[in-house]
Wavefront OBJ file of the C-alpha trace (Angstrom):
o trace
v 63.180 -37.069 -59.757
v 62.925 -39.427 -62.710
v 59.677 -39.595 -64.639
v 59.145 -43.242 -63.590
v 59.662 -42.471 -59.896
v 57.394 -39.417 -60.117
v 54.708 -41.579 -61.726
v 55.051 -44.210 -59.006
v 54.830 -41.615 -56.213
v 51.788 -40.066 -57.897
v 50.093 -43.467 -58.101
v 50.685 -44.047 -54.383
v 49.208 -40.691 -53.414
v 46.243 -41.038 -55.770
v 45.452 -44.432 -54.263
v 45.170 -42.965 -50.767
v 41.624 -42.065 -49.711
v 42.263 -38.848 -47.796
v 45.463 -37.408 -46.335
v 46.142 -39.826 -43.479
v 44.906 -43.110 -44.872
v 45.692 -45.811 -42.333
v 45.703 -48.680 -44.767
v 48.317 -48.482 -47.491
v 48.594 -51.671 -49.521
v 47.340 -53.929 -46.741
v 48.662 -51.870 -43.840
v 47.532 -53.046 -40.406
v 46.407 -56.390 -41.755
v 45.170 -58.589 -38.896
v 47.108 -61.510 -40.400
v 50.507 -59.801 -40.066
v 51.317 -61.840 -36.977
v 51.642 -64.836 -39.302
v 54.393 -63.138 -41.317
v 58.054 -63.634 -40.523
v 60.089 -60.467 -40.099
v 63.824 -59.981 -40.002
v 65.748 -56.906 -38.933
v 69.118 -57.551 -40.495
v 70.220 -60.938 -39.153
v 67.709 -60.846 -36.279
v 64.347 -62.585 -36.419
v 61.718 -60.218 -35.017
v 59.061 -61.529 -32.696
v 55.662 -60.518 -34.181
v 54.703 -59.129 -30.771
v 57.169 -56.277 -31.438
v 55.536 -55.334 -34.757
v 52.632 -52.910 -34.721
v 52.064 -52.025 -38.383
v 52.665 -53.735 -41.713
v 52.423 -52.422 -45.257
v 53.142 -54.079 -48.580
v 56.920 -53.538 -48.377
v 57.546 -52.275 -44.826
v 56.843 -52.919 -41.178
v 56.986 -50.828 -38.008
v 58.319 -52.158 -34.740
v 59.025 -50.925 -31.249
v 62.623 -50.175 -30.341
v 64.680 -52.290 -27.955
v 66.494 -49.185 -26.624
v 64.384 -46.105 -27.324
v 66.095 -42.721 -27.079
v 62.826 -40.895 -26.310
v 59.346 -42.244 -25.461
v 57.742 -43.483 -28.669
v 61.044 -43.997 -30.552
v 60.081 -46.676 -33.093
v 61.535 -48.072 -36.305
v 60.097 -48.483 -39.786
v 61.994 -51.052 -41.831
v 61.789 -52.539 -45.289
v 60.497 -56.112 -45.364
v 63.230 -57.067 -47.785
v 66.530 -57.235 -45.926
v 68.911 -54.928 -47.758
v 71.692 -52.925 -46.132
v 71.535 -49.644 -48.025
v 68.793 -47.206 -49.004
v 69.889 -47.326 -52.655
v 69.274 -51.103 -52.658
v 65.519 -50.500 -52.400
v 63.281 -50.391 -55.457
v 61.338 -47.197 -56.165
v 58.154 -48.877 -54.945
v 59.851 -49.931 -51.688
v 61.182 -46.384 -51.128
v 57.704 -44.903 -51.560
v 56.133 -47.472 -49.270
v 58.827 -47.035 -46.601
v 58.395 -43.245 -46.466
v 54.593 -43.371 -46.605
v 54.616 -45.870 -43.762
v 57.032 -43.680 -41.775
v 54.796 -40.656 -42.364
v 51.739 -42.579 -41.170
v 53.560 -43.929 -38.103
v 55.030 -40.511 -37.318
v 51.638 -38.827 -37.445
v 50.185 -41.345 -34.973
v 53.090 -41.581 -32.512
v 53.517 -37.798 -32.372
v 49.910 -37.397 -31.243
v 49.953 -40.482 -28.999
v 53.066 -39.383 -27.099
v 51.873 -35.754 -26.944
v 54.907 -34.518 -28.867
v 55.127 -31.377 -30.953
v 57.596 -32.504 -33.647
v 59.253 -35.533 -35.193
v 62.779 -36.561 -36.037
v 62.948 -39.017 -38.938
v 66.447 -40.409 -39.438
v 68.179 -42.988 -41.608
v 71.732 -44.086 -40.888
v 72.740 -45.421 -44.299
v 75.889 -47.488 -43.937
v 78.339 -48.206 -41.115
v 80.193 -44.876 -41.380
v 76.826 -43.137 -40.910
v 76.282 -45.028 -37.655
v 74.151 -47.883 -39.008
v 74.594 -50.783 -36.589
v 72.079 -53.196 -38.142
v 72.712 -53.790 -41.872
v 69.083 -53.317 -42.890
v 67.396 -50.155 -44.167
v 65.255 -48.572 -41.464
v 63.940 -45.183 -40.436
v 64.054 -44.030 -36.829
v 60.806 -42.220 -35.955
v 61.211 -40.142 -32.796
v 58.419 -38.030 -31.293
v 60.048 -34.814 -30.042
v 59.163 -32.396 -27.262
v 60.622 -29.047 -26.287
v 63.849 -29.480 -24.321
v 64.025 -33.275 -24.680
v 67.713 -32.664 -25.479
v 69.749 -29.657 -24.396
v 70.936 -29.166 -27.988
v 68.508 -30.413 -30.622
v 71.091 -32.260 -32.718
v 72.287 -34.312 -29.729
v 69.509 -36.722 -30.636
v 71.579 -37.957 -33.591
v 74.457 -38.788 -31.283
v 72.026 -40.512 -28.944
v 70.801 -42.696 -31.821
v 74.380 -43.625 -32.694
v 75.541 -46.299 -30.239
v 79.135 -45.595 -31.281
v 79.086 -42.027 -29.933
v 80.648 -42.982 -26.594
v 81.730 -39.466 -25.705
v 78.177 -38.195 -26.169
v 76.753 -41.154 -24.265
v 79.022 -40.327 -21.334
v 78.048 -36.659 -21.570
v 74.327 -37.456 -21.613
v 74.533 -40.505 -19.320
v 72.512 -42.433 -21.899
v 73.700 -45.763 -20.564
v 71.885 -45.001 -17.305
v 68.740 -43.938 -19.162
v 68.752 -46.480 -21.989
v 68.389 -50.155 -21.256
v 67.208 -53.165 -23.146
v 63.494 -53.512 -22.622
v 61.871 -56.833 -21.870
v 59.690 -58.595 -24.411
v 56.693 -57.916 -22.145
v 57.430 -54.171 -22.212
v 57.868 -54.135 -25.995
v 54.776 -56.284 -26.543
v 52.681 -53.943 -24.384
v 53.858 -50.882 -26.328
v 53.312 -52.582 -29.697
v 49.790 -53.592 -28.633
v 49.091 -50.010 -27.570
v 50.406 -48.655 -30.887
v 48.529 -51.250 -32.979
v 45.294 -49.826 -31.621
v 46.153 -46.456 -33.204
v 45.889 -48.019 -36.669
v 42.638 -49.979 -36.281
l 1 2 3 4 5 6 7 8 9 10 11 12 13 14 15 16 17 18 19 20 21 22 23 24 25 26 27 28 29 30 31 32 33 34 35 36 37 38 39 40 41 42 43 44 45 46 47 48 49 50 51 52 53 54 55 56 57 58 59 60 61 62 63 64 65 66 67 68 69 70 71 72 73 74 75 76 77 78 79 80 81 82 83 84 85 86 87 88 89 90 91 92 93 94 95 96 97 98 99 100 101 102 103 104 105 106 107 108 109 110 111 112 113 114 115 116 117 118 119 120 121 122 123 124 125 126 127 128 129 130 131 132 133 134 135 136 137 138 139 140 141 142 143 144 145 146 147 148 149 150 151 152 153 154 155 156 157 158 159 160 161 162 163 164 165 166 167 168 169 170 171 172 173 174 175 176 177 178 179 180 181 182 183 184 185 186 187 188
């Protein structure tokens, strides 16, 4: 890790009052519903967003793989992880850690999967840096690593094997809004 990045990470951690500080650089600001968010080329309805930090936002997933599967994305629309500044990288991961801690408890899970698909050959379907945060439970997948295939919409053979198309469907805005509202309360 470069000296500059180490210094930046240290500053972030020193600024946090306690281990699980809920408010990182304006996180959970009540005014976030006035911001405009994009996920790649898609404008995100603020009702889908449940947490905002200085450089990132968390939103519910249109097609969750497991209950509580949410996304943490950079505010700046960039396709690749290496396109982010050091400050954006720190903020993205701190936000993902905070979200993961809350959704794991909320969905009564025992573990988390945090995943980034960085580029189209890695399975990235929306050209915008984002982290999948998935609360995990024992036996939620027969083989643990099947979750990565489930995240990847292009894994047709695995989808057929797991019958994900039967299980996964686009949720309505009302369903996503209700989940986002429920999750927002975790950060108040």
